[in-house]
C-alpha positions in Angstrom: 77.4 96.0 85.7 79.9 93.6 87.2 78.7 91.6 90.1 81.8 89.7 90.8 85.5 87.9 88.6 86.0 84.6 89.8 89.3 83.1 89.2 90.5 79.4 89.3 92.8 77.4 91.7 94.2 74.6 92.5 95.0 74.9 96.3 92.2 76.3 97.6 93.4 77.0 100.7 97.2 78.1 99.4 95.4 80.9 97.2 92.6 82.0 100.4 95.5 82.8 102.4 97.1 84.8 99.5 93.9 86.8 98.9 92.6 87.2 102.7 96.3 89.1 103.0 96.1 91.1 99.5 92.6 91.8 99.9 93.1 93.7 103.6 95.7 95.9 101.7 92.1 97.5 100.3 89.8 97.1 103.0 87.8 94.2 101.4 86.9 91.4 103.5 85.3 87.9 102.6 81.7 88.0 101.6 81.1 84.3 100.8 82.5 81.5 101.8 82.2 77.8 101.2 84.1 74.6 100.9 84.9 75.0 97.1 85.0 79.1 96.7 85.6 81.6 98.4 85.2 86.1 97.7 86.2 89.1 98.9 84.3 92.4 98.5 84.8 96.3 100.3 81.1 97.0 100.8 78.7 94.1 100.8 76.7 95.6 97.5 80.0 96.4 95.6 81.5 94.4 93.0 83.6 91.3 94.0 86.6 88.9 93.8 86.3 85.3 94.1 88.4 82.1 93.8 87.6 78.4 93.0 88.6 75.1 92.4 87.0 74.4 89.2 83.9 72.5 89.7 84.2 70.0 87.1 87.4 69.0 88.8 89.9 69.5 86.2 92.4 71.4 86.7 92.1 75.5 87.0 94.7 77.2 84.7 95.1 80.6 83.8 93.3 81.8 80.8 95.5 83.2 78.1 94.7 87.2 77.5 92.6 87.2 80.7 93.4 89.8 82.8 91.0 91.2 85.9 91.6 94.3 86.6 90.8 95.9 89.8 90.3 100.0 90.6 92.3 101.5 93.8 91.9 105.2 94.5 95.1 106.3 93.8 99.0 105.4 93.1 99.7 104.8 96.6 97.1 101.9 96.9 98.5 100.5 93.3 101.8 100.2 94.5 100.9 99.1 98.0 98.6 96.5 96.4 101.7 95.2 93.6 103.9 95.4 96.6 101.7 92.8 98.9 101.2 90.9 96.3 104.7 90.0 95.3 105.7 89.7 99.3 103.0 87.3 98.9 104.6 85.0 96.1 102.8 86.5 93.6 105.5 87.0 89.9 105.9 90.4 88.7 104.3 90.8 84.9 104.5 95.2 84.8 106.0 97.2 87.8 103.7 100.3 88.9 103.9 103.3 86.6 101.8 105.0 83.7 101.0 102.8 80.9 100.1 105.8 79.0 102.2 109.0 79.9 99.5 110.5 81.8 96.5 109.3 83.5 96.8 105.3 83.2 98.4 104.7 86.6 98.7 100.4 86.7 100.8 97.7 87.9 100.6 94.1 86.8 100.9 90.3 88.4 100.2 86.9 88.0 99.3 85.5 91.5 100.2 81.6 92.7 98.1 79.7 89.7 99.4 82.0 86.8 96.1 84.2 87.0 97.2 87.9 85.9 96.0 90.8 88.2 96.2 94.5 87.2 95.6 97.1 89.6 95.5 100.4 88.6 93.5 104.1 88.8 93.0 107.3 87.1 95.3 110.2 87.3 93.0 113.3 86.8 89.7 111.5 85.4 87.5 113.7 83.3 
């Protein structure tokens, strides 16, 4: 259903360097690369993640109450993704762990522009 999720940045070069390294953890590579917009995906027809400078020329801001959630195959991938983000300068919004006590394993961080990102996996989905 979702084709691509986009977050804004005020420093495209810095954001692209951050996400190039972070997306490599899950095997995602660039599938679109424009002067104001870059997007990554694991496979060409899979949903993507992108970062852009606002086309209206105004300052990019993180949405209040907005979280971009990226599904991972297992807790180890959630942990690696979160740790890589933190090592690249992201700020912690919730260390990896179970959120519902049994099946929702997740972590939360804010990227360099303050966008809230959630990496999660479902354990024993029925």
